[in-house]
BADRENKOL-469565 format. One line per field, with one value per atom (N, C-alpha, C, CB): residue number from 1; atom name; residue in three letters; z, x, y. Coordinates in steps of 0.1 Angstrom, whole numbers. Glycine has a CB too. Example, Ala and Ser with C-alpha at 12.3 -4.5 7.8 and 13.67 -1.06 7.14 Angstrom:
2
resi	(1	1	1	1	2	2	2	2)
name	(N	CA	C	CB	N	CA	C	CB)
resn	(ALA	ALA	ALA	ALA	SER	SER	SER	SER)
Z	(78	78	78	90	71	71	79	57)
X	(132	123	132	113	128	137	129	141)
Y	(-57	-45	-33	-45	-22	-11	0	-6)
***
This chain:
170
resi	(1	1	1	1	2	2	2	2	3	3	3	3	4	4	4	4	5	5	5	5	6	6	6	6	7	7	7	7	8	8	8	8	9	9	9	9	10	10	10	10	11	11	11	11	12	12	12	12	13	13	13	13	14	14	14	14	15	15	15	15	16	16	16	16	17	17	17	17	18	18	18	18	19	19	19	19	20	20	20	20	21	21	21	21	22	22	22	22	23	23	23	23	24	24	24	24	25	25	25	25	26	26	26	26	27	27	27	27	28	28	28	28	29	29	29	29	30	30	30	30	31	31	31	31	32	32	32	32	33	33	33	33	34	34	34	34	35	35	35	35	36	36	36	36	37	37	37	37	38	38	38	38	39	39	39	39	40	40	40	40	41	41	41	41	42	42	42	42	43	43	43	43	44	44	44	44	45	45	45	45	46	46	46	46	47	47	47	47	48	48	48	48	49	49	49	49	50	50	50	50	51	51	51	51	52	52	52	52	53	53	53	53	54	54	54	54	55	55	55	55	56	56	56	56	57	57	57	57	58	58	58	58	59	59	59	59	60	60	60	60	61	61	61	61	62	62	62	62	63	63	63	63	64	64	64	64	65	65	65	65	66	66	66	66	67	67	67	67	68	68	68	68	69	69	69	69	70	70	70	70	71	71	71	71	72	72	72	72	73	73	73	73	74	74	74	74	75	75	75	75	76	76	76	76	77	77	77	77	78	78	78	78	79	79	79	79	80	80	80	80	81	81	81	81	82	82	82	82	83	83	83	83	84	84	84	84	85	85	85	85	86	86	86	86	87	87	87	87	88	88	88	88	89	89	89	89	90	90	90	90	91	91	91	91	92	92	92	92	93	93	93	93	94	94	94	94	95	95	95	95	96	96	96	96	97	97	97	97	98	98	98	98	99	99	99	99	100	100	100	100	101	101	101	101	102	102	102	102	103	103	103	103	104	104	104	104	105	105	105	105	106	106	106	106	107	107	107	107	108	108	108	108	109	109	109	109	110	110	110	110	111	111	111	111	112	112	112	112	113	113	113	113	114	114	114	114	115	115	115	115	116	116	116	116	117	117	117	117	118	118	118	118	119	119	119	119	120	120	120	120	121	121	121	121	122	122	122	122	123	123	123	123	124	124	124	124	125	125	125	125	126	126	126	126	127	127	127	127	128	128	128	128	129	129	129	129	130	130	130	130	131	131	131	131	132	132	132	132	133	133	133	133	134	134	134	134	135	135	135	135	136	136	136	136	137	137	137	137	138	138	138	138	139	139	139	139	140	140	140	140	141	141	141	141	142	142	142	142	143	143	143	143	144	144	144	144	145	145	145	145	146	146	146	146	147	147	147	147	148	148	148	148	149	149	149	149	150	150	150	150	151	151	151	151	152	152	152	152	153	153	153	153	154	154	154	154	155	155	155	155	156	156	156	156	157	157	157	157	158	158	158	158	159	159	159	159	160	160	160	160	161	161	161	161	162	162	162	162	163	163	163	163	164	164	164	164	165	165	165	165	166	166	166	166	167	167	167	167	168	168	168	168	169	169	169	169	170	170	170	170)
name	(N	CA	C	CB	N	CA	C	CB	N	CA	C	CB	N	CA	C	CB	N	CA	C	CB	N	CA	C	CB	N	CA	C	CB	N	CA	C	CB	N	CA	C	CB	N	CA	C	CB	N	CA	C	CB	N	CA	C	CB	N	CA	C	CB	N	CA	C	CB	N	CA	C	CB	N	CA	C	CB	N	CA	C	CB	N	CA	C	CB	N	CA	C	CB	N	CA	C	CB	N	CA	C	CB	N	CA	C	CB	N	CA	C	CB	N	CA	C	CB	N	CA	C	CB	N	CA	C	CB	N	CA	C	CB	N	CA	C	CB	N	CA	C	CB	N	CA	C	CB	N	CA	C	CB	N	CA	C	CB	N	CA	C	CB	N	CA	C	CB	N	CA	C	CB	N	CA	C	CB	N	CA	C	CB	N	CA	C	CB	N	CA	C	CB	N	CA	C	CB	N	CA	C	CB	N	CA	C	CB	N	CA	C	CB	N	CA	C	CB	N	CA	C	CB	N	CA	C	CB	N	CA	C	CB	N	CA	C	CB	N	CA	C	CB	N	CA	C	CB	N	CA	C	CB	N	CA	C	CB	N	CA	C	CB	N	CA	C	CB	N	CA	C	CB	N	CA	C	CB	N	CA	C	CB	N	CA	C	CB	N	CA	C	CB	N	CA	C	CB	N	CA	C	CB	N	CA	C	CB	N	CA	C	CB	N	CA	C	CB	N	CA	C	CB	N	CA	C	CB	N	CA	C	CB	N	CA	C	CB	N	CA	C	CB	N	CA	C	CB	N	CA	C	CB	N	CA	C	CB	N	CA	C	CB	N	CA	C	CB	N	CA	C	CB	N	CA	C	CB	N	CA	C	CB	N	CA	C	CB	N	CA	C	CB	N	CA	C	CB	N	CA	C	CB	N	CA	C	CB	N	CA	C	CB	N	CA	C	CB	N	CA	C	CB	N	CA	C	CB	N	CA	C	CB	N	CA	C	CB	N	CA	C	CB	N	CA	C	CB	N	CA	C	CB	N	CA	C	CB	N	CA	C	CB	N	CA	C	CB	N	CA	C	CB	N	CA	C	CB	N	CA	C	CB	N	CA	C	CB	N	CA	C	CB	N	CA	C	CB	N	CA	C	CB	N	CA	C	CB	N	CA	C	CB	N	CA	C	CB	N	CA	C	CB	N	CA	C	CB	N	CA	C	CB	N	CA	C	CB	N	CA	C	CB	N	CA	C	CB	N	CA	C	CB	N	CA	C	CB	N	CA	C	CB	N	CA	C	CB	N	CA	C	CB	N	CA	C	CB	N	CA	C	CB	N	CA	C	CB	N	CA	C	CB	N	CA	C	CB	N	CA	C	CB	N	CA	C	CB	N	CA	C	CB	N	CA	C	CB	N	CA	C	CB	N	CA	C	CB	N	CA	C	CB	N	CA	C	CB	N	CA	C	CB	N	CA	C	CB	N	CA	C	CB	N	CA	C	CB	N	CA	C	CB	N	CA	C	CB	N	CA	C	CB	N	CA	C	CB	N	CA	C	CB	N	CA	C	CB	N	CA	C	CB	N	CA	C	CB	N	CA	C	CB	N	CA	C	CB	N	CA	C	CB	N	CA	C	CB	N	CA	C	CB	N	CA	C	CB	N	CA	C	CB	N	CA	C	CB	N	CA	C	CB	N	CA	C	CB	N	CA	C	CB	N	CA	C	CB	N	CA	C	CB	N	CA	C	CB	N	CA	C	CB	N	CA	C	CB	N	CA	C	CB	N	CA	C	CB	N	CA	C	CB	N	CA	C	CB	N	CA	C	CB	N	CA	C	CB	N	CA	C	CB	N	CA	C	CB	N	CA	C	CB	N	CA	C	CB	N	CA	C	CB	N	CA	C	CB	N	CA	C	CB	N	CA	C	CB)
resn	(MET	MET	MET	MET	GLY	GLY	GLY	GLY	LEU	LEU	LEU	LEU	PRO	PRO	PRO	PRO	THR	THR	THR	THR	PRO	PRO	PRO	PRO	ASN	ASN	ASN	ASN	LYS	LYS	LYS	LYS	ILE	ILE	ILE	ILE	LYS	LYS	LYS	LYS	ASN	ASN	ASN	ASN	PHE	PHE	PHE	PHE	GLN	GLN	GLN	GLN	SER	SER	SER	SER	LEU	LEU	LEU	LEU	TYR	TYR	TYR	TYR	SER	SER	SER	SER	LEU	LEU	LEU	LEU	GLN	GLN	GLN	GLN	VAL	VAL	VAL	VAL	ARG	ARG	ARG	ARG	TYR	TYR	TYR	TYR	LEU	LEU	LEU	LEU	LEU	LEU	LEU	LEU	SER	SER	SER	SER	THR	THR	THR	THR	GLU	GLU	GLU	GLU	ASN	ASN	ASN	ASN	GLN	GLN	GLN	GLN	ILE	ILE	ILE	ILE	VAL	VAL	VAL	VAL	LYS	LYS	LYS	LYS	GLY	GLY	GLY	GLY	LEU	LEU	LEU	LEU	GLN	GLN	GLN	GLN	SER	SER	SER	SER	MET	MET	MET	MET	ILE	ILE	ILE	ILE	GLU	GLU	GLU	GLU	GLN	GLN	GLN	GLN	ALA	ALA	ALA	ALA	THR	THR	THR	THR	ASP	ASP	ASP	ASP	THR	THR	THR	THR	GLN	GLN	GLN	GLN	LEU	LEU	LEU	LEU	LYS	LYS	LYS	LYS	GLN	GLN	GLN	GLN	ALA	ALA	ALA	ALA	PHE	PHE	PHE	PHE	GLN	GLN	GLN	GLN	SER	SER	SER	SER	HIS	HIS	HIS	HIS	LEU	LEU	LEU	LEU	GLN	GLN	GLN	GLN	GLU	GLU	GLU	GLU	THR	THR	THR	THR	GLU	GLU	GLU	GLU	ILE	ILE	ILE	ILE	HIS	HIS	HIS	HIS	VAL	VAL	VAL	VAL	THR	THR	THR	THR	ARG	ARG	ARG	ARG	LEU	LEU	LEU	LEU	GLN	GLN	GLN	GLN	ASP	ASP	ASP	ASP	ILE	ILE	ILE	ILE	LEU	LEU	LEU	LEU	ALA	ALA	ALA	ALA	ARG	ARG	ARG	ARG	MET	MET	MET	MET	ASN	ASN	ASN	ASN	ASP	ASP	ASP	ASP	GLY	GLY	GLY	GLY	ASP	ASP	ASP	ASP	VAL	VAL	VAL	VAL	ASP	ASP	ASP	ASP	ASN	ASN	ASN	ASN	LYS	LYS	LYS	LYS	LYS	LYS	LYS	LYS	ASP	ASP	ASP	ASP	PRO	PRO	PRO	PRO	ILE	ILE	ILE	ILE	THR	THR	THR	THR	ALA	ALA	ALA	ALA	ALA	ALA	ALA	ALA	LEU	LEU	LEU	LEU	VAL	VAL	VAL	VAL	GLY	GLY	GLY	GLY	SER	SER	SER	SER	GLY	GLY	GLY	GLY	VAL	VAL	VAL	VAL	ASN	ASN	ASN	ASN	ILE	ILE	ILE	ILE	VAL	VAL	VAL	VAL	LYS	LYS	LYS	LYS	GLU	GLU	GLU	GLU	SER	SER	SER	SER	GLU	GLU	GLU	GLU	ALA	ALA	ALA	ALA	GLY	GLY	GLY	GLY	ALA	ALA	ALA	ALA	VAL	VAL	VAL	VAL	ARG	ARG	ARG	ARG	ASP	ASP	ASP	ASP	ALA	ALA	ALA	ALA	GLY	GLY	GLY	GLY	LEU	LEU	LEU	LEU	ILE	ILE	ILE	ILE	ALA	ALA	ALA	ALA	ALA	ALA	ALA	ALA	ALA	ALA	ALA	ALA	ARG	ARG	ARG	ARG	LYS	LYS	LYS	LYS	ILE	ILE	ILE	ILE	GLU	GLU	GLU	GLU	HIS	HIS	HIS	HIS	TYR	TYR	TYR	TYR	GLU	GLU	GLU	GLU	ILE	ILE	ILE	ILE	THR	THR	THR	THR	SER	SER	SER	SER	TYR	TYR	TYR	TYR	GLY	GLY	GLY	GLY	ARG	ARG	ARG	ARG	ALA	ALA	ALA	ALA	ARG	ARG	ARG	ARG	ASP	ASP	ASP	ASP	TRP	TRP	TRP	TRP	ALA	ALA	ALA	ALA	LYS	LYS	LYS	LYS	LEU	LEU	LEU	LEU	LEU	LEU	LEU	LEU	SER	SER	SER	SER	ARG	ARG	ARG	ARG	ASN	ASN	ASN	ASN	GLU	GLU	GLU	GLU	ASP	ASP	ASP	ASP	ALA	ALA	ALA	ALA	ALA	ALA	ALA	ALA	LEU	LEU	LEU	LEU	LEU	LEU	LEU	LEU	GLN	GLN	GLN	GLN	LYS	LYS	LYS	LYS	THR	THR	THR	THR	LEU	LEU	LEU	LEU	ASP	ASP	ASP	ASP	GLU	GLU	GLU	GLU	GLU	GLU	GLU	GLU	LYS	LYS	LYS	LYS	HIS	HIS	HIS	HIS	ALA	ALA	ALA	ALA	ASP	ASP	ASP	ASP	GLU	GLU	GLU	GLU	LEU	LEU	LEU	LEU	LEU	LEU	LEU	LEU	SER	SER	SER	SER	ARG	ARG	ARG	ARG	ILE	ILE	ILE	ILE	SER	SER	SER	SER	GLU	GLU	GLU	GLU	ARG	ARG	ARG	ARG	ALA	ALA	ALA	ALA	ASN	ASN	ASN	ASN	SER	SER	SER	SER	SER	SER	SER	SER	ALA	ALA	ALA	ALA	VAL	VAL	VAL	VAL	ALA	ALA	ALA	ALA	ALA	ALA	ALA	ALA)
Z	(-416	-406	-400	-396	-399	-393	-378	-399	-371	-357	-354	-351	-343	-339	-336	-327	-340	-337	-323	-348	-316	-303	-304	-295	-293	-293	-295	-280	-304	-306	-297	-321	-294	-286	-295	-279	-292	-300	-295	-302	-282	-276	-263	-274	-257	-244	-233	-239	-233	-224	-225	-225	-237	-239	-235	-254	-238	-234	-219	-240	-213	-198	-192	-193	-197	-192	-193	-199	-204	-206	-196	-220	-194	-185	-171	-185	-166	-153	-152	-150	-162	-162	-162	-174	-169	-168	-154	-178	-148	-134	-124	-130	-126	-117	-119	-121	-131	-134	-127	-149	-129	-123	-108	-126	-101	-87	-82	-81	-89	-86	-87	-95	-98	-100	-89	-113	-85	-74	-61	-73	-58	-45	-45	-45	-55	-55	-54	-68	-62	-62	-48	-72	-42	-29	-18	-24	-19	-9	-10	-12	-22	-24	-20	-39	-23	-19	-4	-25	3	18	23	24	17	21	18	15	7	2	8	-13	12	18	31	19	34	47	56	45	50	58	64	49	77	85	80	100	78	73	59	73	51	37	38	29	46	48	53	59	62	67	56	79	48	37	27	30	24	15	21	11	34	41	41	55	44	44	30	49	20	6	1	-4	6	3	8	9	20	26	17	40	13	5	-9	3	-14	-27	-27	-32	-16	-15	-15	-2	-9	-9	-24	0	-31	-45	-53	-50	-51	-58	-56	-54	-44	-40	-47	-25	-47	-53	-68	-51	-75	-89	-92	-95	-84	-86	-84	-76	-75	-73	-85	-60	-91	-103	-114	-107	-116	-127	-125	-128	-113	-110	-114	-96	-113	-116	-131	-109	-139	-153	-160	-160	-171	-177	-189	-182	-191	-202	-200	-207	-188	-185	-184	-195	-186	-186	-173	-198	-163	-150	-148	-139	-157	-156	-158	-166	-151	-154	-168	-143	-173	-186	-183	-197	-186	-182	-188	-187	-179	-182	-184	-172	-196	-199	-194	-214	-193	-188	-173	-190	-165	-151	-149	-144	-158	-157	-159	-167	-168	-171	-159	-184	-153	-142	-130	-139	-127	-116	-118	-113	-131	-135	-132	-149	-134	-131	-117	-136	-108	-93	-90	-85	-97	-95	-100	-104	-111	-116	-106	-129	-100	-90	-78	-84	-74	-63	-67	-59	-79	-84	-86	-98	-90	-94	-83	-106	-71	-60	-47	-58	-39	-26	-16	-20	-6	3	10	14	12	19	13	19	16	12	-3	18	-10	-25	-30	-31	-26	-30	-27	-24	-14	-10	-19	4	-23	-32	-46	-34	-51	-63	-62	-67	-51	-49	-48	-36	-42	-42	-56	-33	-64	-78	-86	-85	-84	-91	-86	-89	-73	-68	-73	-52	-74	-78	-93	-76	-101	-115	-116	-123	-108	-107	-103	-98	-92	-87	-98	-75	-105	-116	-127	-122	-130	-140	-135	-143	-122	-116	-115	-102	-112	-111	-124	-106	-135	-148	-152	-158	-149	-153	-145	-150	-132	-124	-128	-109	-132	-136	-149	-139	-158	-170	-168	-181	-160	-157	-150	-148	-140	-133	-143	-123	-152	-162	-171	-171	-175	-184	-176	-190	-163	-155	-155	-141	-153	-153	-166	-149	-177	-190	-192	-201	-186	-188	-177	-187	-168	-157	-147	-162	-146	-136	-123	-142	-117	-106	-94	-101	-91	-80	-83	-77	-95	-100	-99	-114	-104	-104	-90	-111	-80	-66	-61	-58	-64	-59	-66	-62	-79	-86	-81	-101	-77	-72	-58	-70	-50	-37	-39	-29	-48	-50	-56	-60	-65	-71	-60	-81	-51	-39	-31	-30	-29	-21	-29	-18	-42	-50	-49	-64	-50	-49	-35	-52	-25	-11	-10	-1	-16	-16	-23	-22	-34	-41	-33	-55	-27	-18	-7	-13	-1	10	5	17	-6	-12	-15	-24	-20	-23	-11	-29	1	13	18	24	17	22	12	21	0	-10	-7	-24	-3	0	11	4	21	32	28	44	21	17	7	11	-2	-12	-5	-22	5	13	20	24	25	31	21	38	9	-2	-6	-13	-7	-12	-1	-15	11	22	24	35	18	20	12	16)
X	(153	158	146	166	146	136	138	135	128	129	139	115	146	156	149	165	156	150	154	154	146	150	161	138	169	179	173	188	179	175	182	177	176	182	192	172	205	215	221	226	220	227	220	242	225	219	221	226	232	234	223	248	219	209	195	208	193	180	179	180	190	191	188	204	195	193	178	202	172	158	150	154	152	144	145	149	157	159	152	174	152	145	130	149	125	111	107	107	116	113	112	124	121	121	108	133	103	90	79	87	80	70	69	73	81	81	76	95	79	75	59	81	54	39	33	36	39	33	33	41	43	43	30	56	27	15	3	15	2	-9	-12	-8	-1	-2	-8	11	-3	-8	-24	-2	-29	-43	-50	-47	-44	-49	-50	-41	-40	-40	-53	-27	-55	-67	-80	-66	-81	-93	-96	-93	-86	-88	-95	-75	-104	-111	-106	-126	-100	-95	-82	-94	-81	-69	-57	-71	-58	-46	-42	-49	-51	-48	-41	-61	-47	-40	-26	-48	-24	-10	-1	-10	-6	2	5	-6	-4	-1	9	-14	7	17	31	12	32	45	51	44	43	48	52	38	45	49	63	39	66	79	90	80	86	96	97	90	87	87	96	73	96	105	120	102	122	136	139	137	129	132	135	119	129	132	147	123	151	165	175	167	172	180	182	175	171	171	179	157	177	185	200	181	203	218	223	219	215	219	221	209	212	213	225	200	228	239	252	239	253	265	267	265	256	257	265	243	271	279	272	292	259	253	247	241	248	245	230	250	221	207	202	200	199	194	179	202	172	158	150	154	139	130	124	119	119	112	98	119	88	74	70	65	65	60	45	65	40	26	18	23	25	18	15	26	24	22	11	34	11	0	-14	3	-15	-27	-31	-27	-22	-24	-29	-12	-22	-26	-39	-15	-42	-55	-66	-55	-64	-74	-78	-70	-68	-71	-79	-59	-76	-84	-98	-77	-100	-114	-122	-113	-115	-122	-127	-113	-119	-123	-135	-111	-134	-145	-158	-141	-157	-169	-174	-166	-169	-173	-175	-163	-183	-185	-175	-199	-171	-161	-166	-159	-157	-160	-152	-175	-157	-151	-149	-158	-159	-159	-148	-173	-148	-137	-123	-139	-122	-109	-105	-110	-114	-111	-106	-123	-113	-109	-95	-119	-92	-79	-68	-79	-71	-61	-59	-67	-69	-68	-59	-81	-61	-53	-39	-59	-37	-23	-16	-24	-23	-16	-12	-25	-20	-17	-3	-28	-2	10	22	8	19	30	35	25	26	30	38	18	34	42	56	34	56	69	78	68	72	80	86	71	79	84	95	73	92	102	115	95	114	126	134	123	127	133	142	123	136	143	155	134	153	164	175	159	172	182	190	176	183	189	199	179	194	203	215	194	213	224	235	219	230	239	247	232	239	246	256	235	254	264	274	256	274	284	283	298	271	268	262	257	271	268	261	280	266	261	246	269	244	230	221	230	227	219	215	227	224	220	209	233	210	200	187	204	187	175	168	177	177	172	165	183	171	166	152	175	151	138	128	139	133	124	118	132	127	122	112	134	114	104	91	110	91	79	71	82	79	72	66	82	72	67	54	77	54	42	31	45	33	23	17	28	26	21	13	33	17	9	-5	17	-5	-18	-27	-15	-21	-28	-35	-19	-28	-34	-45	-23	-42	-53	-65	-47	-62	-73	-83	-67	-77	-85	-95	-77	-91	-99	-109	-91	-103	-111	-122	-103	-119	-129	-141	-123	-138	-148	-157	-142	-151	-159	-167	-150	-162	-169	-181	-159	-180	-191	-202	-187	-198	-208	-215	-201	-208	-214	-226	-204)
Y	(161	152	145	159	132	124	123	110	118	116	105	112	107	97	84	101	73	60	55	49	48	43	33	37	32	22	8	23	0	-13	-23	-18	-34	-44	-51	-54	-51	-56	-69	-46	-71	-83	-86	-80	-97	-101	-90	-114	-83	-73	-62	-66	-58	-49	-54	-44	-67	-73	-74	-88	-78	-79	-65	-85	-55	-42	-37	-32	-40	-36	-44	-40	-57	-65	-59	-79	-55	-50	-36	-48	-28	-15	-18	-7	-28	-31	-36	-42	-44	-49	-37	-58	-27	-15	-8	-6	-7	0	-9	1	-22	-31	-29	-45	-29	-28	-14	-30	-3	10	11	21	5	5	-3	-1	-14	-23	-16	-36	-8	0	8	9	15	23	15	32	4	-5	-11	-16	-16	-22	-12	-28	0	10	11	24	11	11	-2	14	-13	-26	-28	-38	-23	-23	-15	-17	-4	4	-3	18	-10	-16	-29	-17	-37	-50	-49	-58	-59	-59	-70	-60	-81	-92	-88	-105	-90	-86	-93	-89	-106	-114	-109	-129	-106	-101	-87	-100	-78	-65	-67	-57	-76	-78	-84	-88	-93	-98	-87	-110	-79	-68	-58	-60	-55	-46	-52	-44	-65	-72	-72	-86	-74	-74	-60	-81	-50	-37	-34	-26	-38	-36	-44	-41	-56	-64	-57	-78	-52	-45	-33	-41	-26	-14	-19	-6	-30	-36	-40	-48	-46	-50	-38	-57	-27	-15	-11	-3	-12	-8	-18	-8	-31	-41	-38	-55	-35	-32	-20	-31	-10	3	0	14	-9	-12	-20	-21	-29	-36	-26	-47	-17	-8	2	1	5	14	8	19	-6	-13	-15	-26	-13	-15	-4	-17	-7	3	10	-3	7	13	27	4	32	46	48	54	38	40	34	34	42	37	40	43	46	49	36	60	36	24	26	23	15	16	11	6	20	18	4	29	-4	-17	-17	-28	-18	-17	-29	-15	-40	-52	-50	-65	-45	-43	-32	-38	-22	-12	-18	-1	-27	-34	-43	-42	-50	-59	-51	-68	-40	-32	-26	-20	-22	-17	-26	-12	-39	-49	-49	-63	-47	-46	-33	-46	-22	-10	-12	2	-19	-22	-30	-29	-40	-48	-39	-59	-30	-21	-13	-12	-7	1	-7	7	-19	-27	-36	-35	-35	-44	-37	-56	-43	-37	-42	-40	-35	-39	-52	-28	-61	-73	-85	-76	-97	-109	-111	-121	-107	-108	-99	-105	-87	-77	-83	-63	-88	-94	-105	-99	-114	-125	-119	-134	-109	-102	-96	-92	-90	-84	-94	-76	-106	-117	-121	-128	-123	-128	-118	-129	-105	-95	-95	-81	-97	-97	-109	-97	-121	-133	-132	-145	-125	-123	-116	-115	-105	-97	-106	-85	-114	-122	-132	-130	-138	-147	-140	-154	-128	-121	-117	-107	-114	-111	-123	-105	-134	-147	-150	-158	-149	-151	-141	-151	-129	-118	-119	-104	-122	-123	-136	-124	-146	-158	-156	-169	-149	-146	-137	-139	-126	-117	-125	-106	-133	-141	-150	-150	-157	-165	-157	-172	-146	-137	-132	-126	-129	-124	-135	-120	-148	-159	-160	-172	-159	-160	-150	-159	-138	-127	-127	-114	-137	-139	-127	-139	-122	-112	-119	-101	-126	-135	-127	-142	-115	-108	-104	-95	-100	-97	-109	-91	-120	-133	-137	-144	-135	-138	-129	-137	-116	-107	-110	-92	-113	-116	-129	-117	-139	-151	-149	-161	-140	-137	-131	-128	-122	-115	-125	-103	-134	-144	-153	-153	-157	-165	-158	-169	-145	-137	-136	-124	-135	-134	-147	-130	-158	-171	-173	-183	-169	-170	-161	-165	-149	-140	-147	-127	-153	-160	-172	-166	-180	-191	-186	-199	-175	-169	-164	-157	-158	-153	-165	-145	-176	-188	-193	-199	-194	-199	-190	-200	-177	-167	-168	-152	-171	-172	-183	-173	-194	-206	-203	-218	-196	-192	-181	-187	-171	-159	-163	-148	-172	-177	-184	-186	-191	-198	-187	-207	-177	-166	-159	-156	-157	-149	-157	-147	-170	-178	-178	-193	-178	-178	-165	-182	-154	-140	-138	-130)
***
């Protein structure tokens, strides 16, 4: 007897379920990453932005768990997202390779914005697939999270403009 083969994606429902499980993994990884970023950031406004986004991210986890609980496929576990792991790892590397201060803050912002852009793309696809599957309640929740991710990216962009000026002057 050979090893069992993993379930293959057979239809949009399977693809959608996988995407939501990846998103749950992403958000869980981000919770851990943000906790570290809050500790490592030196700029007060950046710390506050990370803290606020951590609170939003915890809500995102709950939303995704709710969506998974309503699915009939029985699989509510997250599916480890290797892309998120790599993106969070880039932030860890910035901390290891830089001194505390404006330059590290600029690097943390860059790492956080990479993650935001990945989330924006991922939530957009999940929302579109929820609509295709007539999962309107899911689509509304995913849109709400997508809007929050876009707002977080815009806030980081504004902080980045100021922080980068400080980093260059340092």
